[in-house]
Steps between C-alpha positions, in 0.01 A plus 500: 500500500710480182381135455139601431591667168669183370189290560270718282600380151457133579117478440552678170778257408264211574217638277699619199744233373842626417593535132729197496236286668251596232759424235573165658130419505464594133809295410358204690174534318677527164712200579193300597323606182805415294526158665131441434536600138803276467310209653212558259742518209666180612161338523413614147840375377430159658158490331659596168758229536225246560313629192820481295566141618139405413540664159826316440341167600208567267738590222700183560181292497386675182839433344481133598146470372599678181803270459273199556251631244777566251635147555153356451456704183844391379402139577177543300692652212749211505209254508333676213830502308542129567146431379557713191823311427327164556214610270750608234678170522173309480392711201839437339463127556144501366614703202797269433281191554242654269764555236641151546151351493412653166817538295314509176232753582293629213657253263 
């Protein structure tokens, strides 16, 4: 029975995985871990992009608000300047009228 000898190693082969099988398993694991890590990183990147977009929107809103505030302030300044000019003119008129009203003051 030469065939009996050939059948002996088979149970051993079943229990102990061959080297390349172990390597394949490890590589599979590594690949899965890598894919998982990549997926996690992609998720983080997506979250970051959302945060960035939110930040940009907030910035844009702030800029708009700021611009509106600046315009309002500029408007107030212009109003104040107009009032100041009007006051000066009124004072000038009063002064001139005062002078015209009393040409011989103190005489």
